[in-house]
Backbone as JSON Lines, residues from 0, in Angstrom:
{"i":0,"aa":"M","n":[161.74,79.01,107.06],"ca":[161.98,79.97,108.09],"c":[161.1,80.19,108.96]}
{"i":1,"aa":"K","n":[161.04,80.57,109.61],"ca":[159.79,80.51,110.85],"c":[160.03,82.2,110.87]}
{"i":2,"aa":"K","n":[158.97,82.69,110.96],"ca":[158.66,84.24,111.29],"c":[158.39,84.78,113.08]}
{"i":3,"aa":"I","n":[158.9,84.61,113.54],"ca":[158.55,85.65,114.84],"c":[157.95,86.22,114.68]}
{"i":4,"aa":"I","n":[156.72,86.59,115.7],"ca":[155.51,87.27,115.72],"c":[156.06,87.86,117.38]}
{"i":5,"aa":"S","n":[156.44,89.38,117.56],"ca":[156.47,89.61,118.5],"c":[155.7,89.53,119.48]}
{"i":6,"aa":"S","n":[155.58,89.58,121.09],"ca":[154.28,89.86,121.92],"c":[153.87,91.25,121.56]}
{"i":7,"aa":"K","n":[154.01,92.12,121.18],"ca":[154.11,93.8,120.69],"c":[152.77,93.1,119.21]}
{"i":8,"aa":"S","n":[153.14,92.7,118.49],"ca":[152.16,92.24,117.52],"c":[151.27,91.36,117.28]}
{"i":9,"aa":"I","n":[150.94,90.99,118.75],"ca":[149.98,90.0,118.91],"c":[149.17,90.78,119.88]}
{"i":10,"aa":"A","n":[149.37,91.61,120.95],"ca":[148.8,92.8,120.79],"c":[148.11,93.39,120.36]}
{"i":11,"aa":"F","n":[148.69,94.12,119.67],"ca":[148.25,95.6,118.18],"c":[146.55,94.03,117.78]}
{"i":12,"aa":"R","n":[146.99,93.27,117.3],"ca":[146.1,92.76,116.66],"c":[145.17,92.1,117.33]}
{"i":13,"aa":"F","n":[145.35,91.56,118.86],"ca":[144.01,91.55,119.33],"c":[143.35,92.86,120.0]}
{"i":14,"aa":"L","n":[143.9,93.87,120.31],"ca":[143.39,94.98,120.33],"c":[142.73,95.47,119.24]}
{"i":15,"aa":"F","n":[143.39,95.15,118.03],"ca":[142.61,95.57,116.38],"c":[141.48,95.08,116.76]}
{"i":16,"aa":"C","n":[141.42,93.98,117.17],"ca":[140.25,93.05,117.11],"c":[138.65,93.14,117.65]}
{"i":17,"aa":"L","n":[139.4,93.62,119.17],"ca":[138.67,93.94,120.08],"c":[137.83,94.82,119.56]}
{"i":18,"aa":"T","n":[138.51,95.91,119.34],"ca":[138.03,97.29,118.62],"c":[136.68,97.21,117.88]}
{"i":19,"aa":"L","n":[137.74,96.41,116.66],"ca":[136.36,96.11,115.29],"c":[135.07,95.19,116.21]}
{"i":20,"aa":"C","n":[135.22,94.12,117.04],"ca":[133.87,93.37,117.16],"c":[133.39,94.55,118.25]}
{"i":21,"aa":"V","n":[134.12,95.72,119.18],"ca":[132.78,96.08,119.55],"c":[132.36,97.43,118.92]}
{"i":22,"aa":"I","n":[132.89,97.99,117.42],"ca":[132.54,98.81,116.71],"c":[130.8,98.17,115.98]}
{"i":23,"aa":"V","n":[131.3,96.52,115.08],"ca":[130.33,96.1,114.79],"c":[128.95,95.35,115.78]}
{"i":24,"aa":"L","n":[129.48,95.5,116.96],"ca":[128.08,95.06,118.32],"c":[127.77,96.41,118.19]}
{"i":25,"aa":"T","n":[128.38,97.61,118.43],"ca":[127.85,98.45,118.72],"c":[126.43,99.13,118.01]}
{"i":26,"aa":"A","n":[127.26,98.71,116.81],"ca":[126.62,99.45,115.33],"c":[124.65,98.44,115.36]}
{"i":27,"aa":"C","n":[125.43,97.38,115.76],"ca":[124.25,96.3,115.84],"c":[123.6,96.39,117.22]}
{"i":28,"aa":"S","n":[123.09,97.07,117.73],"ca":[122.71,97.49,118.98],"c":[121.9,98.61,119.06]}
{"i":29,"aa":"S","n":[122.4,99.38,117.74],"ca":[121.88,100.68,118.37],"c":[121.06,101.62,116.76]}
{"i":30,"aa":"A","n":[120.67,99.48,116.53],"ca":[119.98,100.04,115.13],"c":[118.58,100.71,114.65]}
{"i":31,"aa":"P","n":[118.0,101.83,114.58],"ca":[117.1,102.44,114.86],"c":[116.34,101.3,114.26]}
{"i":32,"aa":"E","n":[114.88,101.97,115.71],"ca":[113.79,101.06,115.54],"c":[112.62,101.37,114.11]}
{"i":33,"aa":"P","n":[111.81,99.88,113.4],"ca":[111.18,100.61,112.82],"c":[110.09,101.92,113.06]}
{"i":34,"aa":"P","n":[110.19,102.56,111.77],"ca":[109.73,103.5,111.76],"c":[107.24,103.23,112.65]}
{"i":35,"aa":"A","n":[107.12,104.67,112.99],"ca":[105.72,104.12,112.91],"c":[105.3,104.01,112.21]}
{"i":36,"aa":"P","n":[103.65,103.16,111.71],"ca":[102.69,103.02,110.96],"c":[102.51,104.57,110.66]}
{"i":37,"aa":"A","n":[102.16,105.31,109.67],"ca":[101.52,105.69,109.02],"c":[100.15,106.58,109.85]}
{"i":38,"aa":"S","n":[99.93,105.43,109.98],"ca":[98.54,106.16,110.8],"c":[97.37,104.96,111.17]}
{"i":39,"aa":"G","n":[96.74,105.24,112.25],"ca":[95.99,104.43,112.89],"c":[96.77,102.97,113.83]}
{"i":40,"aa":"G","n":[96.01,102.23,114.24],"ca":[95.75,101.23,114.18],"c":[97.07,100.91,116.13]}
{"i":41,"aa":"D","n":[97.88,102.04,116.08],"ca":[98.59,101.57,117.56],"c":[97.86,102.48,118.4]}
{"i":42,"aa":"E","n":[97.77,102.22,119.52],"ca":[97.46,103.04,120.99],"c":[98.96,104.27,120.62]}
{"i":43,"aa":"R","n":[98.36,105.51,120.86],"ca":[98.85,107.02,121.21],"c":[98.85,106.54,123.35]}
{"i":44,"aa":"P","n":[100.09,107.3,123.83],"ca":[100.29,107.76,125.32],"c":[98.83,108.68,125.31]}
{"i":45,"aa":"A","n":[99.37,108.64,126.6],"ca":[98.04,109.51,127.29],"c":[99.15,111.18,127.8]}
{"i":46,"aa":"P","n":[98.71,112.15,127.26],"ca":[99.03,112.99,127.96],"c":[99.47,113.65,129.45]}
{"i":47,"aa":"P","n":[100.45,114.08,129.85],"ca":[100.74,114.43,131.42],"c":[99.78,115.14,132.21]}
{"i":48,"aa":"A","n":[99.41,115.08,132.96],"ca":[98.9,115.2,133.71],"c":[98.95,117.07,133.19]}
{"i":49,"aa":"E","n":[100.28,117.53,132.67],"ca":[100.06,118.9,133.3],"c":[99.3,119.78,131.54]}
{"i":50,"aa":"Y","n":[99.24,118.55,130.69],"ca":[98.48,119.38,129.24],"c":[97.17,118.46,129.47]}
{"i":51,"aa":"A","n":[96.36,117.31,130.33],"ca":[95.74,116.53,130.23],"c":[93.98,117.55,130.01]}
{"i":52,"aa":"E","n":[93.89,118.52,130.56],"ca":[93.24,118.84,130.14],"c":[92.3,119.92,129.35]}
{"i":53,"aa":"K","n":[93.74,120.36,129.02],"ca":[93.65,120.76,127.61],"c":[92.61,121.32,126.61]}
{"i":54,"aa":"E","n":[91.55,122.63,126.38],"ca":[91.16,122.47,125.25],"c":[91.23,123.53,124.57]}
{"i":55,"aa":"N","n":[91.47,123.28,123.46],"ca":[91.4,124.54,122.23],"c":[90.32,125.63,122.19]}
{"i":56,"aa":"P","n":[90.86,127.22,122.6],"ca":[89.98,127.68,123.16],"c":[89.25,128.18,121.55]}
{"i":57,"aa":"L","n":[90.4,128.11,120.38],"ca":[90.42,128.55,119.11],"c":[89.42,127.75,118.38]}
{"i":58,"aa":"N","n":[89.15,126.8,118.42],"ca":[88.73,126.13,117.09],"c":[87.58,126.37,117.25]}
{"i":59,"aa":"G","n":[87.27,126.34,115.89],"ca":[86.58,126.89,114.45],"c":[86.56,128.14,114.18]}
{"i":60,"aa":"K","n":[87.3,129.35,115.05],"ca":[87.98,130.42,114.58],"c":[88.35,131.12,113.23]}
{"i":61,"aa":"A","n":[87.49,131.71,112.43],"ca":[88.44,131.79,111.22],"c":[89.62,132.49,111.53]}
{"i":62,"aa":"D","n":[89.77,133.71,111.82],"ca":[91.14,134.22,111.98],"c":[92.27,133.61,112.71]}
{"i":63,"aa":"A","n":[91.55,132.5,113.55],"ca":[93.06,131.23,114.56],"c":[93.41,130.6,113.07]}
{"i":64,"aa":"I","n":[92.22,130.41,112.53],"ca":[92.33,128.77,111.72],"c":[93.33,129.79,110.31]}
{"i":65,"aa":"E","n":[93.22,130.76,109.86],"ca":[93.93,131.92,108.82],"c":[95.39,131.28,109.33]}
{"i":66,"aa":"A","n":[95.4,132.35,110.45],"ca":[96.5,132.26,111.68],"c":[97.13,131.49,111.52]}
{"i":67,"aa":"G","n":[97.02,129.78,112.11],"ca":[97.05,128.78,112.14],"c":[97.57,128.0,110.52]}
{"i":68,"aa":"K","n":[96.66,128.43,109.82],"ca":[97.29,127.71,108.25],"c":[98.66,128.55,107.86]}
{"i":69,"aa":"G","n":[99.06,130.21,108.35],"ca":[100.41,130.32,108.07],"c":[101.27,130.17,108.51]}
{"i":70,"aa":"I","n":[101.17,130.28,110.36],"ca":[102.14,129.06,111.29],"c":[102.49,127.96,110.49]}
{"i":71,"aa":"Y","n":[101.8,126.59,110.48],"ca":[101.63,125.42,110.22],"c":[102.34,125.74,108.1]}
{"i":72,"aa":"N","n":[102.52,126.33,107.77],"ca":[102.93,126.13,106.51],"c":[103.97,126.61,106.46]}
{"i":73,"aa":"V","n":[104.91,127.58,107.39],"ca":[106.07,127.95,107.63],"c":[106.88,127.01,108.79]}
{"i":74,"aa":"N","n":[106.51,126.08,109.08],"ca":[107.07,125.41,110.34],"c":[106.63,123.81,110.6]}
{"i":75,"aa":"C","n":[105.29,123.4,109.87],"ca":[105.13,122.19,109.74],"c":[104.94,121.5,108.68]}
{"i":76,"aa":"A","n":[104.38,122.23,107.51],"ca":[104.44,121.48,106.43],"c":[105.51,120.55,105.57]}
{"i":77,"aa":"S","n":[107.21,121.49,105.76],"ca":[107.99,121.0,105.0],"c":[108.08,119.28,106.1]}
{"i":78,"aa":"C","n":[107.97,118.64,106.64],"ca":[107.78,118.04,107.36],"c":[106.49,116.78,107.53]}
{"i":79,"aa":"H","n":[105.21,117.59,108.08],"ca":[104.03,117.16,107.59],"c":[103.41,117.16,106.71]}
{"i":80,"aa":"G","n":[104.1,117.69,105.38],"ca":[103.51,117.92,104.17],"c":[102.3,119.02,104.4]}
{"i":81,"aa":"E","n":[101.54,119.19,103.12],"ca":[100.92,120.48,103.22],"c":[99.17,120.16,104.07]}
{"i":82,"aa":"K","n":[98.86,119.08,103.44],"ca":[97.11,118.48,104.03],"c":[98.13,117.56,104.99]}
{"i":83,"aa":"A","n":[98.97,117.69,105.77],"ca":[99.29,116.92,106.89],"c":[99.02,115.07,107.37]}
{"i":84,"aa":"L","n":[99.54,115.01,105.65],"ca":[99.46,113.98,105.43],"c":[100.9,112.95,106.01]}
{"i":85,"aa":"G","n":[101.6,113.6,106.5],"ca":[103.25,113.01,106.48],"c":[103.81,112.83,105.61]}
{"i":86,"aa":"D","n":[103.56,113.44,104.52],"ca":[104.83,113.44,103.72],"c":[105.14,114.51,102.55]}
{"i":87,"aa":"G","n":[105.34,115.68,103.73],"ca":[106.08,116.37,103.66],"c":[107.59,116.21,102.78]}
{"i":88,"aa":"P","n":[108.18,117.41,101.81],"ca":[109.47,117.17,101.81],"c":[110.41,116.62,102.76]}
{"i":89,"aa":"A","n":[110.4,117.19,103.37],"ca":[112.04,116.76,104.4],"c":[111.36,115.35,105.2]}
{"i":90,"aa":"A","n":[110.02,114.68,105.01],"ca":[109.45,113.59,105.61],"c":[110.3,112.14,104.89]}
{"i":91,"aa":"A","n":[111.0,112.24,103.47],"ca":[111.59,110.78,102.92],"c":[112.9,110.88,103.85]}
{"i":92,"aa":"S","n":[113.92,111.9,104.17],"ca":[115.04,111.62,105.4],"c":[114.76,111.86,106.76]}
{"i":93,"aa":"L","n":[113.63,111.01,107.61],"ca":[113.81,111.12,108.91],"c":[112.91,109.89,109.1]}
{"i":94,"aa":"N","n":[113.5,109.3,110.6],"ca":[112.46,107.82,111.2],"c":[112.62,108.39,112.18]}
{"i":95,"aa":"P","n":[111.64,108.09,113.01],"ca":[110.24,108.05,112.35],"c":[109.85,108.84,111.0]}
{"i":96,"aa":"K","n":[109.46,108.31,110.28],"ca":[108.3,109.33,109.19],"c":[107.5,109.92,109.98]}
{"i":97,"aa":"P","n":[106.94,111.75,109.58],"ca":[105.84,112.17,110.2],"c":[104.49,110.71,110.41]}
{"i":98,"aa":"R","n":[103.43,110.93,111.36],"ca":[102.41,110.68,111.07],"c":[101.75,111.35,110.04]}
{"i":99,"aa":"S","n":[100.7,110.9,109.72],"ca":[99.47,111.44,109.41],"c":[98.61,111.94,109.59]}
{"i":100,"aa":"L","n":[98.31,113.09,110.51],"ca":[97.79,113.61,111.41],"c":[96.09,113.93,110.76]}
{"i":101,"aa":"A","n":[96.07,114.03,109.35],"ca":[94.97,114.45,108.6],"c":[94.18,112.71,108.72]}
{"i":102,"aa":"E","n":[94.51,111.79,108.88],"ca":[93.67,111.16,109.13],"c":[93.22,110.53,110.77]}
{"i":103,"aa":"D","n":[93.48,110.88,111.43],"ca":[93.74,110.67,112.78],"c":[92.45,112.67,113.38]}
{"i":104,"aa":"G","n":[91.5,111.93,112.76],"ca":[90.45,113.19,114.06],"c":[89.89,113.25,114.65]}
{"i":105,"aa":"A","n":[90.22,111.84,115.56],"ca":[90.15,111.29,116.75],"c":[91.08,111.67,118.17]}
{"i":106,"aa":"L","n":[92.4,112.33,117.39],"ca":[93.04,112.98,118.43],"c":[92.88,113.88,119.95]}
{"i":107,"aa":"S","n":[92.23,113.8,120.97],"ca":[92.35,114.92,121.66],"c":[93.05,116.76,121.96]}
{"i":108,"aa":"D","n":[92.52,117.89,121.84],"ca":[93.09,118.75,122.2],"c":[94.24,118.32,123.08]}
{"i":109,"aa":"A","n":[94.54,117.63,124.15],"ca":[95.78,117.68,124.92],"c":[96.6,117.48,124.03]}
{"i":110,"aa":"Y","n":[96.32,116.02,123.75],"ca":[97.45,115.72,123.14],"c":[97.9,116.19,121.71]}
{"i":111,"aa":"L","n":[97.15,116.59,121.33],"ca":[97.86,116.94,119.98],"c":[98.49,118.7,120.83]}
{"i":112,"aa":"Y","n":[98.33,120.05,121.67],"ca":[99.19,120.39,122.44],"c":[100.13,120.18,122.53]}
{"i":113,"aa":"W","n":[100.12,118.94,123.55],"ca":[101.42,118.13,124.36],"c":[102.07,117.81,123.01]}
{"i":114,"aa":"R","n":[101.39,117.26,121.83],"ca":[102.93,116.51,121.02],"c":[103.75,118.17,120.22]}
{"i":115,"aa":"I","n":[103.0,119.16,120.27],"ca":[103.4,120.49,119.64],"c":[104.5,121.33,120.4]}
{"i":116,"aa":"A","n":[103.8,120.9,121.48],"ca":[104.56,121.37,122.87],"c":[106.05,121.19,122.94]}
{"i":117,"aa":"E","n":[106.21,119.82,123.07],"ca":[106.81,119.14,123.93],"c":[107.67,118.47,122.42]}
{"i":118,"aa":"G","n":[106.8,118.29,121.29],"ca":[107.47,117.94,120.49],"c":[107.96,116.22,120.61]}
{"i":119,"aa":"G","n":[109.31,115.67,119.59],"ca":[108.83,114.07,119.4],"c":[110.15,113.51,120.54]}
{"i":120,"aa":"M","n":[111.18,114.28,121.05],"ca":[112.61,114.48,121.19],"c":[112.71,113.48,122.46]}
{"i":121,"aa":"M","n":[111.41,112.34,123.0],"ca":[111.37,112.02,124.33],"c":[111.12,110.4,123.93]}
{"i":122,"aa":"E","n":[110.87,109.94,124.61],"ca":[110.35,108.4,124.69],"c":[108.38,108.17,124.96]}
{"i":123,"aa":"P","n":[107.75,107.57,124.54],"ca":[108.32,106.8,123.08],"c":[107.97,106.97,121.86]}
{"i":124,"aa":"F","n":[108.31,109.0,121.6],"ca":[108.45,109.18,119.75],"c":[109.73,108.8,119.75]}
{"i":125,"aa":"K","n":[110.86,109.69,120.41],"ca":[111.86,109.66,119.35],"c":[111.82,110.06,117.97]}
{"i":126,"aa":"S","n":[111.89,111.48,117.84],"ca":[111.2,111.68,116.98],"c":[112.64,112.51,117.06]}
{"i":127,"aa":"T","n":[112.65,113.14,115.13],"ca":[113.35,114.57,115.72],"c":[112.9,115.48,115.68]}
{"i":128,"aa":"M","n":[111.09,116.23,115.82],"ca":[110.36,116.65,116.1],"c":[111.06,117.11,117.2]}
{"i":129,"aa":"P","n":[111.05,118.92,116.57],"ca":[110.92,119.98,117.9],"c":[110.24,120.12,119.08]}
{"i":130,"aa":"A","n":[110.62,120.93,120.04],"ca":[109.93,121.05,121.27],"c":[109.23,122.69,120.81]}
{"i":131,"aa":"W","n":[108.35,122.97,120.03],"ca":[107.54,124.58,119.52],"c":[106.95,125.71,120.86]}
{"i":132,"aa":"K","n":[107.05,124.64,122.01],"ca":[106.97,125.55,123.02],"c":[107.71,127.16,122.74]}
{"i":133,"aa":"T","n":[109.32,126.37,123.09],"ca":[110.12,127.41,122.42],"c":[110.2,128.48,121.68]}
{"i":134,"aa":"F","n":[109.17,128.66,120.67],"ca":[109.41,128.7,119.35],"c":[107.95,129.54,119.12]}
{"i":135,"aa":"L","n":[107.61,128.63,119.89],"ca":[105.36,129.69,119.77],"c":[104.86,129.92,121.25]}
{"i":136,"aa":"S","n":[104.35,130.7,120.64],"ca":[103.56,131.36,121.8],"c":[102.13,130.01,121.72]}
{"i":137,"aa":"E","n":[101.54,129.88,123.41],"ca":[100.34,128.92,123.63],"c":[99.27,129.31,122.64]}
{"i":138,"aa":"E","n":[99.29,130.85,122.52],"ca":[98.09,131.23,121.45],"c":[98.22,130.56,119.81]}
{"i":139,"aa":"Q","n":[99.66,131.02,119.58],"ca":[100.23,130.39,117.95],"c":[99.76,128.65,118.18]}
{"i":140,"aa":"I","n":[99.89,128.3,119.17],"ca":[99.63,126.71,119.27],"c":[98.3,126.48,118.98]}
{"i":141,"aa":"W","n":[97.84,127.29,119.57],"ca":[96.58,126.64,119.61],"c":[95.48,127.16,118.07]}
{"i":142,"aa":"Q","n":[96.43,128.13,117.4],"ca":[95.59,128.6,116.27],"c":[96.16,127.77,115.03]}
{"i":143,"aa":"V","n":[97.47,126.8,115.1],"ca":[97.68,125.8,114.44],"c":[97.19,124.7,114.43]}
{"i":144,"aa":"M","n":[96.8,124.6,115.58],"ca":[95.69,123.27,116.45],"c":[93.98,123.36,115.14]}
{"i":145,"aa":"A","n":[93.59,124.79,115.61],"ca":[92.14,125.03,115.32],"c":[92.48,125.17,113.47]}
{"i":146,"aa":"Y","n":[93.5,125.01,112.74],"ca":[93.92,125.28,111.75],"c":[93.89,123.4,111.21]}
{"i":147,"aa":"L","n":[94.87,122.84,111.77],"ca":[94.69,120.84,112.06],"c":[93.62,120.44,111.39]}
{"i":148,"aa":"R","n":[92.87,121.45,112.38],"ca":[91.18,120.62,112.8],"c":[90.72,120.26,111.35]}
{"i":149,"aa":"T","n":[90.82,121.48,110.89],"ca":[89.87,121.92,108.96],"c":[90.22,120.36,108.14]}
{"i":150,"aa":"L","n":[92.11,120.18,108.53],"ca":[92.73,119.42,107.78],"c":[91.6,117.79,108.25]}
{"i":151,"aa":"M","n":[91.58,117.34,109.38],"ca":[91.66,116.19,109.42],"c":[90.08,115.35,110.02]}
{"i":152,"aa":"K","n":[89.75,114.61,109.11],"ca":[88.8,113.75,109.05],"c":[88.15,113.23,110.27]}
């Protein structure tokens, strides 16, 4: 006895297979990029012109460092870690993982300000770091940077 397959059944099977192929191909093509190395070795982009000349007026000032430590502990330590090693409790769930800032003392004030202010939800970083300029004042960003300088080697 021959089973007759209707044209509706064939069309349904074809659409089902096509949909399944599209889902598989989409999943493969949007695989996350490998995380950035924890430290050193790779080139970092130069800050845009609007940040290129920034220099921290609060570097080395004890009151700014203390204020920056408090701001850092509340807003940054959960991802970047207590000592800015990129090992905070939330870091394990992030892709890419936060970089170790403490091991990279060569970062310019302009670069640090840019990355803190604009966050990482942009090319080439593609991270979940928020743009802190919407939450912190310019002075608070400088204070965080002054504190970070005490952790950087």
